[in-house]
C-alpha positions in Angstrom: -34.4 -15.4 -47.2 -34.7 -19.1 -46.3 -36.9 -20.2 -43.5 -36.8 -23.9 -44.2 -36.0 -26.1 -41.3 -32.7 -28.0 -41.6 -30.0 -29.6 -39.4 -27.1 -27.2 -38.8 -23.3 -27.4 -38.8 -21.1 -24.7 -37.2 -17.6 -24.4 -38.5 -15.2 -21.9 -36.8 -12.0 -20.8 -38.6 -9.0 -20.1 -36.4 -6.3 -19.6 -39.0 -7.7 -18.4 -42.3 -4.8 -19.3 -44.7 -4.7 -22.8 -43.2 -8.4 -23.7 -42.9 -10.7 -21.4 -44.9 -10.7 -22.8 -48.4 -10.7 -26.5 -47.4 -13.5 -25.8 -44.9 -15.5 -24.1 -47.6 -15.1 -27.2 -49.7 -16.5 -29.2 -46.8 -19.3 -26.6 -46.3 -20.3 -27.0 -50.0 -20.4 -30.8 -49.5 -22.5 -30.5 -46.4 -24.9 -28.1 -48.2 -25.2 -30.6 -51.1 -26.8 -33.2 -48.7 -29.3 -30.5 -47.5 -27.6 -29.4 -44.3 -27.2 -25.7 -43.3 -23.7 -24.5 -42.6 -22.5 -21.5 -40.7 -18.8 -20.8 -41.4 -17.0 -17.9 -39.8 -14.3 -16.6 -37.4 -14.2 -18.4 -34.1 -15.6 -15.3 -32.4 -18.6 -15.0 -34.9 -19.4 -18.7 -34.7 -19.2 -18.9 -30.9 -21.4 -15.8 -30.7 -24.0 -17.4 -32.8 -23.9 -20.7 -31.0 -24.1 -19.0 -27.6 -27.1 -16.9 -28.6 -29.3 -19.2 -30.7 -32.5 -20.3 -29.1 -32.2 -24.0 -30.1 -29.8 -26.5 -28.6 -29.2 -28.5 -31.7 -26.6 -28.8 -34.5 -23.0 -30.1 -34.8 -20.1 -27.9 -33.8 -17.0 -28.8 -35.8 -14.0 -27.9 -33.7 -10.5 -27.4 -35.2 -8.7 -29.6 -32.6 -7.9 -29.9 -29.0 -6.0 -27.5 -26.9 -9.0 -25.9 -25.1 -10.3 -26.3 -21.6 -12.8 -28.8 -20.3 -15.1 -25.9 -19.6 -15.1 -25.0 -23.3 -16.2 -28.5 -24.3 -18.8 -28.7 -21.5 -20.3 -25.4 -22.4 -20.5 -26.3 -26.1 -22.2 -29.7 -25.2 -25.0 -27.7 -23.6 -25.5 -25.5 -26.7 -25.4 -28.1 -29.5 -26.4 -31.8 -30.0 -22.9 -33.0 -31.0 -19.3 -31.9 -31.0 -16.9 -33.2 -33.7 -13.2 -32.5 -34.0 -11.4 -32.2 -37.3 -7.8 -31.7 -36.1 -6.0 -29.2 -38.2 -2.6 -29.6 -36.5 -2.0 -33.3 -36.6 -0.7 -33.3 -40.1 0.9 -36.1 -42.2 4.2 -34.4 -41.3 3.7 -34.6 -37.6 6.8 -35.5 -35.8 5.3 -37.8 -33.1 1.7 -38.8 -33.4 1.8 -40.0 -29.7 1.7 -36.2 -28.9 -2.0 -36.4 -29.7 -2.4 -37.2 -26.0 -1.5 -33.6 -25.3 -4.2 -32.2 -27.6 -7.0 -32.8 -25.1 -7.4 -31.8 -21.5 -8.4 -34.7 -19.3 -12.2 -35.2 -19.3 -13.0 -33.1 -22.4 -13.3 -36.1 -24.8 -16.5 -37.3 -23.0 -18.2 -34.4 -24.7 -16.9 -35.4 -28.2 -18.9 -37.5 -30.6 -16.3 -37.8 -33.4 -12.6 -37.3 -34.1 -11.4 -37.0 -37.7 -7.8 -37.6 -38.6 -5.8 -37.2 -41.8 -4.6 -40.8 -42.1 -4.2 -44.3 -40.8 -1.1 -43.7 -38.6 -2.7 -40.7 -36.8 -5.9 -42.8 -36.2 -3.8 -45.7 -34.9 -2.0 -43.5 -32.4 -5.1 -41.7 -31.3 -6.8 -45.0 -30.5 -3.7 -46.0 -28.4 -3.3 -42.8 -26.4 -6.9 -41.4 -26.2 -8.5 -43.8 -23.8 -11.4 -41.5 -22.9 -13.2 -42.0 -26.2 -14.5 -45.1 -27.9 -12.3 -46.2 -30.8 -15.3 -46.4 -33.1 -15.7 -42.6 -32.8 -12.2 -42.1 -34.3 -12.1 -41.9 -38.1 -9.4 -41.5 -40.7 -11.3 -40.3 -43.7 -8.6 -37.9 -44.8 -8.4 -34.1 -44.8 -10.4 -31.6 -46.8 -7.1 -29.8 -47.2 -5.7 -32.8 -49.0 -8.7 -32.7 -51.3 -7.9 -29.1 -52.2 -4.2 -30.0 -52.9 -5.2 -32.4 -55.7 -4.6 -31.2 -59.3 -8.3 -31.6 -60.0 -9.0 -28.4 -57.9 -5.9 -26.4 -58.9 -8.2 -24.3 -61.2 -9.6 -22.5 -58.2 -6.3 -20.7 -57.8 -5.9 -19.5 -61.4 -6.8 -15.9 -60.6 -4.4 -15.7 -57.7 -1.5 -17.3 -59.6 -1.8 -14.7 -62.4 -1.6 -11.9 -59.8 1.5 -13.5 -58.2 3.3 -14.0 -61.5 2.4 -10.4 -62.4 3.9 -9.2 -59.1 6.9 -11.5 -59.3 7.5 -12.1 -63.1 10.9 -13.8 -62.5 11.0 -17.5 -61.5 11.2 -18.0 -57.8 11.6 -20.7 -55.1 9.1 -20.9 -52.3 10.2 -21.3 -48.7 7.4 -22.0 -46.2 8.7 -21.4 -42.7 7.8 -23.5 -39.7 10.5 -22.3 -37.3 7.7 -21.1 -35.1 10.1 -19.3 -32.8 12.1 -16.6 -34.6 12.8 -14.5 -31.5 14.1 -15.3 -28.0 10.8 -13.8 -26.6 8.7 -16.3 -28.6 10.9 -19.1 -27.2 10.0 -17.9 -23.7 6.3 -17.4 -24.3 5.8 -20.7 -26.0 7.7 -22.6 -23.2 5.4 -20.9 -20.6 2.4 -21.8 -22.7 3.3 -25.4 -22.7 3.9 -25.5 -19.0 0.7 -23.7 -18.0 -1.9 -24.4 -20.7 -3.6 -27.3 -22.3 -3.4 -30.9 -21.2 -1.2 -31.6 -18.2 2.3 -32.6 -19.3 5.1 -34.5 -17.6 8.3 -32.7 -16.7 10.0 -34.7 -19.5 7.4 -33.4 -22.0 7.8 -29.8 -20.9 11.6 -30.1 -21.2 11.3 -31.6 -24.7 9.2 -28.7 -25.8 11.6 -26.1 -24.3 14.5 -27.7 -26.2 12.5 -27.9 -29.3 11.7 -24.2 -29.3 15.2 -23.2 -28.5 16.6 -25.4 -31.3 14.2 -23.9 -33.8 15.3 -20.4 -32.8 18.9 -21.4 -33.3 18.1 -22.9 -36.7 16.4 -19.7 -37.7 19.5 -17.6 -37.0 21.6 -20.1 -38.9 19.1 -19.9 -41.8 19.5 -16.2 -42.0 23.2 -16.6 -42.4 22.6 -19.1 -45.2 20.4 -16.7 -47.0 23.1 -14.1 -46.9 25.5 -16.5 -48.5 23.2 -17.4 -51.4 21.8 -13.9 -51.9 22.5 -12.5 -55.4 24.1 -15.8 -56.6 23.1 -15.7 -60.4 22.5 -19.5 -60.4 19.9 -19.3 -57.7 16.4 -17.8 -58.5 14.6 -15.4 -56.3 13.3 -16.8 -53.0 10.0 -15.9 -51.5 9.7 -16.6 -47.8 6.3 -17.2 -46.2 6.4 -16.8 -42.4 4.5 -19.0 -40.2 1.4 -17.3 -38.7 2.9 -17.7 -35.2 6.2 -16.1 -36.1 7.2 -12.5 -35.7 6.8 -11.3 -39.3 8.5 -7.9 -38.7 11.6 -9.7 -37.6 11.6 -11.7 -40.8 11.3 -8.5 -42.8 14.1 -6.8 -40.8 16.5 -9.7 -41.3 16.2 -9.9 -45.1 15.6 -6.2 -45.9 19.1 -5.9 -47.4 18.9 -9.1 -49.5 18.1 -8.2 -53.1 16.7 -11.5 -54.3 14.8 -12.6 -51.2 11.3 -11.4 -50.3 9.0 -12.0 -47.3 5.4 -12.3 -48.3 2.4 -13.3 -46.2 -0.6 -13.0 -48.5 -3.6 -15.3 -49.0 -3.5 -19.1 -49.0 -0.2 -21.1 -49.4 -1.4 -23.0 -52.4 -1.3 -20.4 -55.2 2.2 -19.3 -54.1 3.4 -22.9 -54.2 1.8 -23.5 -57.6 3.3 -20.3 -59.0 6.8 -21.3 -57.8 9.6 -23.4 -59.4 9.6 -25.6 -56.3 9.4 -25.7 -52.5 12.2 -25.5 -50.0 11.3 -26.6 -46.5 12.6 -28.0 -43.2 10.0 -30.7 -42.6 6.6 -28.9 -42.8 3.1 -30.0 -44.0 3.5 -27.9 -47.2 6.0 -30.5 -48.4 3.1 -33.0 -48.5 1.0 -30.5 -50.4 3.8 -30.0 -52.8 4.1 -33.7 -53.5 0.3 -34.1 -54.1 0.4 -30.9 -56.2 3.3 -32.5 -58.4 5.8 -29.8 -57.4 9.5 -30.7 -56.7 10.6 -30.5 -53.1 14.0 -29.7 -51.4 14.6 -30.5 -47.8 17.0 -28.1 -46.0 18.7 -30.8 -43.9 21.0 -28.5 -41.9 18.2 -26.4 -40.6 15.9 -29.1 -39.3 16.0 -31.2 -36.1 13.8 -33.9 -37.7 15.3 -35.8 -40.6 12.9 -38.8 -40.5 9.4 -37.4 -40.9 7.5 -38.0 -44.1 8.2 -34.5 -45.5 11.9 -35.1 -45.2 11.9 -38.6 -46.5 10.0 -37.8 -49.7 12.3 -34.8 -50.5 15.7 -34.2 -52.1 18.2 -33.6 -49.3 20.0 -30.2 -49.6 23.1 -29.9 -47.5 24.9 -27.0 -49.0 24.8 -24.4 -51.9 26.2 -27.0 -54.4 23.3 -29.5 -53.6 20.8 -26.6 -53.8 22.0 -25.8 -57.3 21.9 -29.4 -58.4 18.3 -29.6 -57.1 17.3 -26.4 -58.9 18.6 -27.8 -62.2 17.0 -31.2 -61.9 13.6 -31.2 -63.4 12.7 -34.8 -62.8 12.1 -35.1 -59.1 8.3 -35.4 -58.5 8.2 -37.7 -55.4 4.6 -38.8 -55.7 5.5 -40.5 -59.0 7.8 -42.8 -57.1 5.9 -45.9 -55.8 8.2 -46.0 -52.7 7.3 -42.5 -51.7 3.6 -42.8 -52.6 3.3 -45.9 -50.4 4.9 -43.9 -47.5 2.4 -41.1 -48.0 -0.5 -43.5 -48.0 0.5 -44.6 -44.4 0.0 -41.0 -43.3 -2.6 -39.6 -45.6 -5.9 -41.3 -46.6 -6.2 -41.5 -50.4 -9.5 -42.7 -51.8 -11.6 -42.4 -55.0 -14.1 -40.6 -52.8 -13.1 -37.2 -51.5 -12.5 -36.7 -47.8 -15.1 -34.0 -47.6 -17.8 -36.4 -49.0 -17.0 -39.1 -46.4 -16.8 -36.5 -43.5 -20.1 -34.9 -44.6 -21.9 -38.2 -44.7 -20.6 -39.1 -41.3 -21.4 -35.7 -39.7 -25.0 -36.1 -41.1 -25.4 -39.1 -38.8 -24.7 -36.8 -35.8 -27.4 -34.3 -36.7 -30.6 -34.3 -34.7 -33.6 -31.9 -34.9 -34.1 -29.7 -37.9 -34.5 -26.0 -37.0 -35.2 -22.6 -38.7 -32.0 -20.6 -39.4 -30.3 -19.9 -36.1 -29.2 -16.4 -37.1 -33.0 -15.5 -37.4 -33.8 -17.0 -34.0 -31.5 -15.7 -31.3 -31.5 -14.3 -27.8 -28.9 -11.7 -28.7 -30.8 -8.7 -27.5 -31.3 -10.2 -24.1 -27.8 -11.5 -23.7 -25.7 -8.8 -25.2 -25.2 -6.8 -22.0 -24.7 -9.9 -19.9 -22.0 -11.2 -22.3 -20.1 -7.9 -22.3 -20.2 -7.8 -18.5 -19.0 -11.4 -18.1 -16.2 -10.7 -20.6 -15.1 -7.7 -18.6 -15.2 -9.6 -15.3 -13.2 -12.5 -16.9 -10.5 -10.0 -18.1 -10.3 -8.3 -14.7 -10.0 -11.6 -12.8 -7.2 -12.8 -15.2 -5.3 -9.6 -14.7 -5.7 -9.8 -10.9 -4.5 -13.4 -10.9 -1.4 -12.5 -12.8 -0.7 -9.6 -10.5 -1.3 -11.6 -7.3 0.9 -14.6 -8.4 3.3 -12.4 -10.3 2.7 -14.6 -13.3 4.1 -13.6 -16.7 1.7 -13.3 -19.5 2.3 -16.6 -21.3 0.0 -16.1 -24.2 2.0 -15.1 -27.3 0.6 -11.9 -28.8 0.1 -13.0 -32.4 -1.8 -10.3 -34.3 -5.2 -11.1 -35.7 -3.9 -10.2 -39.1 -1.4 -13.1 -39.0 -4.2 -15.6 -38.2 -7.2 -14.2 -40.1 -5.6 -11.9 -42.7 -8.6 -9.9 -44.2 -11.2 -12.0 -42.4 -14.1 -14.1 -43.5 -16.1 -12.3 -46.2 -19.0 -13.0 -48.6 -17.0 -12.2 -51.8 -14.4 -14.9 -51.1 -16.9 -17.5 -50.2 -19.0 -17.0 -53.3 -15.9 -16.9 -55.5 -14.4 -20.2 -54.3 -17.7 -22.1 -53.9 -18.7 -21.2 -57.5 -15.4 -22.8 -58.7 -15.7 -25.8 -56.4 -19.4 -26.5 -57.0 -20.3 -24.9 -60.4 -23.3 -27.1 -60.9 -24.8 -26.6 -57.4 -27.4 -23.9 -56.7 -26.1 -22.7 -53.3 -27.6 -19.9 -51.2 -24.8 -17.9 -49.6 -25.5 -15.1 -47.1 -23.7 -12.9 -44.7 -25.9 -12.6 -41.6 -23.3 -10.7 -39.6 -19.7 -9.7 -39.5 -17.4 -12.6 -40.4 -20.3 -15.1 -40.4 -21.4 -16.9 -43.6 -24.5 -19.0 -44.0 -24.4 -21.7 -46.8 -27.2 -24.0 -47.8 -28.8 -25.6 -50.9 -31.3 -23.3 -52.5 -34.9 -24.6 -52.6 
C-alpha cells in the first residue's frame, strides 16, 4: 500500500455510461505525471473529500447546476475546483445557455473551466462574466479521445458479446427525448423554474415548450416505429433510452414490435460500433458516430432543431423511403467530407495531442501541497454520526418546507440504476486502464465502496 506523498485529484462520476471510461482515460494520464487520482461515485468522492484531514487537492466537477453553498463548501476542503462540463457538448443547441449552468457567485470559487471546443469557449467568455477569460480553456473532451478509432480496441470484448446477443445486423437509435411521459414534462419544468441559476420568464417558458415538444415528438416516433416494424427491408433497431427517460415506458411502448428492442447496458460506444449505423434526432452520439467513422441518419421529423452540428453532418431522413435509401448507401461517412470536418472543428477541438494530456498538464498547475493518501488519513470515525444527523435534519427540513408551502416535489425520481448502472468497481477500472495504458505500471486500489484510487507505482 502506497504511503508516498503526492498531489491529489478527485473525480466524481454522476452518470456512469456518459463519463466513466473517458474519466478513466484522464485518470490514467494524471497518474502518468505522478498525481494520485480518486475516481468514484459522487457520493463516494464527496464522502472522502469531506472527511480527509488535509485541505489540498483538485476537485474536478462535472459541470454547473449546483448551489453556491456546494462550491463554497468544496473550496474549504480542497485547494482548487476545476469544471469539465459534461453537458455542453458539440451538439448543444445554444451555447449561450452556458449562463444557466452556474448559480450567481459560484464561479468565484472555480479555478478552471474546460470546454469541448472553440465555440463553447467563445460563448462562455461572453456570458460568464464572473470568471477571468484566462481560466476558460477549450482543450477538447476526454470523451472525444475515446471516440477516436485508435481507442476502439478497448471495446472489442463488449462488441463480441453484443453481436452474440444480437447476431442479425441492427441500426442503433440513441434517444434524447428526455421527456417520454407527461409527468416528466411537469417535473422538468418545475426543476427549471425552481433550481439552478435564476432564469428569466422567457427562459422558463422556452424550456417548458421544449420539454412539451419533445414529449409530442416521442409519441409521434412510437407511431413511426409501428409503421416500419417487420418491414423486411429495414434491419432490427436497438433503442437506447436516455438516462433521464422512463425506461419502463419505452419497454411498454415497443413490447409488441418484433424487430425493435430497448436496451440500456454499458457504454454507448460498443453498441454504436457493433451497429450498421446511427439514427438520431440531434444528439451528441452523432458526433461520436462521425469521429468513429459510422454512418449517421438524422430523423428530421422528430426533432425541433434542424441546424445543430449533429443534424448538419447527417443524412436527412424524412420518411420510410429515405430511411431505406440511407440504409442501402454505404458511402456516407461525414468526417471524410472536408466541409463537415471543418464544421466539426468549430465545435470540437482536434489536435495531435490528446485532450486528456492537455487537461492533465493544466490541472497539475492547480495542484498544491503533496499529501499522504487521503483514504488513509481521514476524520471518518469522528464525523460519521454527525454526518448522518445532519443528513436527517436536511431531509426533515426539506419535507417540512414542501408541506408548509405546498410545493410539489420537483426533483425527477430517476433510479440510480439509470445513472450508475452497476456502479464503479475495481474490475472495470483495471480492465479499461490495462487496455488504455498497457505500458504504464499503475497501482489501482478500491479503498471503499465505489471509490477507486489510481496512481503510478513506485
